[in-house]
C-alpha positions as CSV (number, residue, x, y, z in Angstrom):
1,M,40.4,-0.2,13.2
2,Q,37.8,0.6,15.2
3,Y,34.3,0.4,13.4
4,P,32.7,3.5,14.4
5,L,28.7,2.8,15.5
6,A,27.4,6.4,15.9
7,K,29.3,7.7,12.9
8,P,26.9,10.9,12.1
9,A,26.9,10.2,8.0
10,L,24.9,6.9,9.1
11,R,23.0,8.0,11.0
12,A,21.7,11.1,8.4
13,F,21.4,8.4,5.8
14,V,19.5,6.1,8.2
15,G,16.8,9.1,8.8
16,V,16.3,10.3,5.2
17,V,16.5,6.2,3.6
18,A,13.5,5.9,6.1
19,L,11.3,8.7,4.7
20,T,12.7,8.2,1.2
21,F,11.3,4.8,1.4
22,L,8.3,4.6,3.7
23,S,6.9,8.0,2.9
24,A,6.2,7.9,-0.8
25,C,3.5,5.4,-0.9
26,L,1.9,6.0,-4.4
27,E,5.0,7.8,-6.1
28,V,8.5,7.3,-5.7
29,S,9.6,10.9,-4.8
30,T,10.2,12.5,-1.8
31,P,10.0,15.9,0.2
32,T,13.1,18.1,-0.9
33,S,11.9,20.5,1.6
34,A,9.1,21.3,4.5
35,P,5.8,21.6,2.8
36,T,3.2,24.0,3.0
37,V,0.5,23.4,4.6
38,A,-3.0,23.5,5.4
39,P,-6.0,22.2,7.1
40,V,-8.5,19.6,5.1
41,A,-10.8,22.0,5.6
42,Q,-8.9,24.8,4.1
43,V,-9.0,23.0,0.4
44,T,-10.7,23.7,-2.0
45,P,-13.0,20.4,-3.1
46,A,-11.7,18.4,-6.4
47,P,-14.6,18.1,-9.0
48,K,-14.1,14.7,-11.1
49,R,-16.9,13.1,-13.4
50,G,-19.8,15.5,-11.9
51,A,-19.0,15.3,-8.6
52,E,-17.0,16.4,-6.0
53,I,-14.7,14.9,-3.5
54,T,-14.6,16.8,-0.7
55,V,-11.3,16.2,1.3
56,A,-12.4,17.2,5.0
57,S,-16.1,15.1,4.6
58,V,-13.5,11.7,4.2
59,V,-11.5,12.5,6.7
60,R,-14.0,12.9,8.9
61,R,-15.7,9.6,7.9
62,V,-11.5,8.1,7.7
63,E,-9.7,9.1,11.1
64,P,-12.5,8.3,13.7
65,V,-12.3,4.5,12.5
66,A,-8.4,4.7,11.5
67,E,-7.9,5.9,15.6
68,A,-10.8,3.4,16.4
69,E,-7.8,0.4,14.5
70,C,-4.6,1.7,16.0
71,R,-5.8,1.6,19.4
72,K,-7.3,-1.7,19.5
73,R,-4.0,-2.8,17.7
74,T,-1.5,-1.0,19.7
75,Q,-0.8,-0.4,22.8
76,G,0.8,3.4,24.1
77,L,0.9,4.6,20.5
78,N,-0.3,8.2,19.5
79,C,-3.2,7.3,17.1
80,D,-4.5,11.1,17.3
81,F,-4.0,11.8,13.5
82,K,-2.9,14.5,12.2
83,I,-4.0,14.9,8.3
84,V,-2.5,18.3,6.4
85,V,-2.6,18.9,2.9
86,D,1.1,20.2,1.3
87,T,-0.4,22.9,-1.2
88,N,2.4,23.4,-3.0
89,P,1.4,23.4,-6.4
90,K,5.1,21.9,-7.7
91,A,4.9,18.8,-5.3
92,P,4.2,15.6,-7.2
93,A,1.3,13.4,-6.5
94,N,2.9,12.1,-2.9
95,A,0.7,11.3,0.3
96,Y,3.5,9.4,3.6
97,Q,2.9,9.3,6.7
98,S,5.8,10.9,9.6
99,L,6.1,11.8,12.4
100,D,5.8,15.1,14.7
101,P,8.0,16.4,17.6
102,N,5.9,15.3,20.0
103,G,5.4,12.1,17.6
104,R,1.9,12.8,17.2
105,P,1.6,10.9,13.3
106,V,0.5,13.7,10.7
107,L,-0.5,12.3,7.9
108,T,0.3,14.2,3.9
109,F,-1.3,14.5,0.9
110,T,-0.3,17.0,-1.8
111,E,-2.4,19.0,-3.8
112,T,-1.8,17.3,-7.3
113,L,-2.6,14.2,-5.6
114,L,-6.0,15.2,-4.6
115,K,-6.7,16.1,-7.5
116,D,-5.5,13.0,-9.2
117,M,-8.5,11.5,-7.2
118,N,-11.1,9.8,-9.5
119,N,-13.6,9.3,-5.9
120,A,-13.9,9.6,-2.9
121,D,-13.7,5.7,-2.6
122,E,-9.6,6.6,-3.9
123,L,-9.0,9.2,-1.0
124,A,-10.5,7.4,1.8
125,F,-7.6,4.3,0.5
126,V,-5.3,6.1,0.5
127,L,-6.2,7.6,3.7
128,G,-6.1,4.3,4.6
129,H,-3.4,3.1,3.6
130,E,-1.2,5.7,5.2
131,A,-2.7,5.2,8.4
132,A,-2.0,2.1,8.4
133,H,1.6,2.3,7.6
134,H,1.5,4.1,11.6
135,I,-0.4,1.5,12.8
136,R,1.8,-1.4,11.6
137,G,4.8,0.7,13.6
138,H,6.3,0.9,9.7
139,L,8.3,3.4,10.3
140,R,10.3,2.9,13.1
141,K,10.9,-0.8,11.7
142,T,12.4,0.7,8.3
143,R,14.8,3.2,10.2
144,E,15.6,-0.2,12.6
145,N,16.1,-2.2,9.3
146,A,18.9,0.5,7.3
147,T,20.6,0.6,11.1
148,V,21.6,-2.5,11.3
149,A,22.1,-3.1,7.7
150,G,24.4,0.2,7.6
151,V,26.5,-1.8,10.5
152,L,27.0,-4.7,9.4
153,G,28.3,-3.1,5.6
154,G,30.4,-0.9,7.7
155,V,31.8,-4.1,9.7
156,L,32.2,-5.7,6.8
157,A,34.7,-2.7,5.1
158,T,36.0,-3.3,7.9
159,V,37.0,-6.3,7.7
160,I,38.1,-5.9,4.1
161,G,40.6,-3.6,5.2
162,A,38.5,-0.3,3.8
163,D,39.5,2.9,4.2
164,A,36.4,5.6,6.3
165,S,35.3,6.5,2.7
166,G,34.8,2.8,2.0
167,I,33.3,2.4,5.2
168,E,30.6,5.1,5.0
169,A,29.8,3.5,1.6
170,A,29.4,0.7,2.8
171,Q,26.8,1.8,6.1
172,N,25.0,4.0,3.2
173,I,24.6,0.9,0.7
174,G,23.9,-1.6,3.5
175,A,21.3,0.9,4.9
176,R,19.0,1.1,1.3
177,V,19.2,-2.7,1.1
178,G,18.1,-3.7,4.5
179,V,15.0,-0.6,3.7
180,S,14.2,-1.8,0.2
181,G,14.2,-5.9,1.6
182,Y,11.4,-4.7,3.5
183,S,9.5,-1.9,2.1
184,K,7.0,-4.2,-0.4
185,T,6.4,-6.0,2.4
186,Y,4.9,-3.1,4.2
187,E,3.2,-1.1,1.6
188,L,1.5,-4.7,1.4
189,E,0.8,-5.2,5.1
190,A,-0.2,-0.9,4.6
191,D,-2.7,-1.9,1.6
192,E,-4.0,-4.9,3.7
193,L,-5.4,-2.5,6.8
194,G,-6.2,-0.3,4.5
195,T,-8.7,-1.5,2.7
196,V,-10.2,-2.6,6.5
197,I,-10.0,1.2,6.9
198,A,-11.8,2.5,4.6
199,Y,-14.4,-0.5,4.5
200,R,-15.0,0.1,8.2
201,A,-15.8,3.9,7.5
202,G,-18.2,3.3,4.8
203,Y,-16.2,3.6,1.2
204,D,-15.5,0.7,-1.2
205,P,-11.4,-0.3,-0.9
206,I,-11.8,-2.2,-4.8
207,L,-12.9,1.1,-6.4
208,G,-10.4,2.7,-4.3
209,A,-7.5,0.6,-5.5
210,Q,-8.5,1.7,-9.3
211,Y,-5.9,4.2,-8.8
212,F,-3.0,1.7,-9.0
213,T,-4.4,1.6,-12.6
214,R,-3.3,4.8,-13.8
215,I,0.0,5.0,-11.8
216,P,3.4,3.7,-13.0
217,D,4.2,-0.1,-12.2
218,P,7.0,-0.6,-10.6
219,G,7.6,-3.9,-11.4
220,N,9.0,-6.5,-9.4
221,R,12.4,-4.7,-9.3
222,L,15.0,-6.6,-6.4
223,F,15.5,-3.4,-4.9
224,G,12.6,-2.0,-5.2
225,S,10.8,-0.2,-2.9
226,H,7.3,-0.5,-3.7
227,P,5.6,-3.8,-5.2
228,P,3.6,-4.5,-8.4
229,N,0.5,-2.2,-8.8
230,S,-1.2,-5.7,-9.9
231,K,-0.4,-6.7,-6.2
232,R,-1.5,-4.3,-4.4
233,V,-5.1,-4.9,-6.1
234,D,-4.8,-8.6,-5.4
235,I,-4.3,-8.2,-1.5
236,V,-7.5,-5.8,-1.6
237,Y,-9.6,-8.4,-3.1
238,S,-8.2,-11.3,-0.9
239,T,-8.6,-8.8,2.1
240,M,-12.7,-7.6,0.7
241,E,-13.6,-11.2,0.5
242,Q,-12.2,-12.2,4.6
243,L,-14.4,-8.7,5.5
244,R,-17.6,-9.8,4.2
245,G,-17.3,-13.0,5.1
246,G,-17.6,-11.7,8.3
247,R,-13.8,-12.1,9.1
């Protein structure tokens, strides 16, 4: 039996699984339709504990630092970040990185997430984290991992004599396993670089990482997409030690 390397179902699944595991960095959720977005300048500040988090002001400080880090660490990558807010009030707390049709990196935050932010440091850290995903090339790597693992799953199913539906199922399972095998590492890498970006923009990433103490802990599940919250906080602390030490 010939293995269908270009099977449309596999290509579609790879795109979905890449967004599912890579884009939903704070809550395991994925947009089911195109979000209704607005420029950050049009977003009403969210009052918290007697202060106001002005989204636009945080973006003005963090985006240039993220762009500078992007240009310093990469070659030929589009570093012109576009930052928008999903204004759908029913969208869950989420932030994710994607690319527009021209390859420009887009960082999207839901209004629900912004309302959950306790201070500007938290927002700066999350913004740095999402920018770091792009700089580290995680979206591209996730798609590549899903494709390779899906192909291997299909080959194995073919060898054992599976029919067409069995091969497709094996492709899907392989792609999902291929993504989950690296997603925790990617999240920690984004936490590390996100800490650098937030710190160099003048914010306190340790205060920013307090957000992890308020969201559900995914634990250390074998095929989970995110590392334990405690491990993410540890990465922030260790990175800050290096930054304060001048490294």
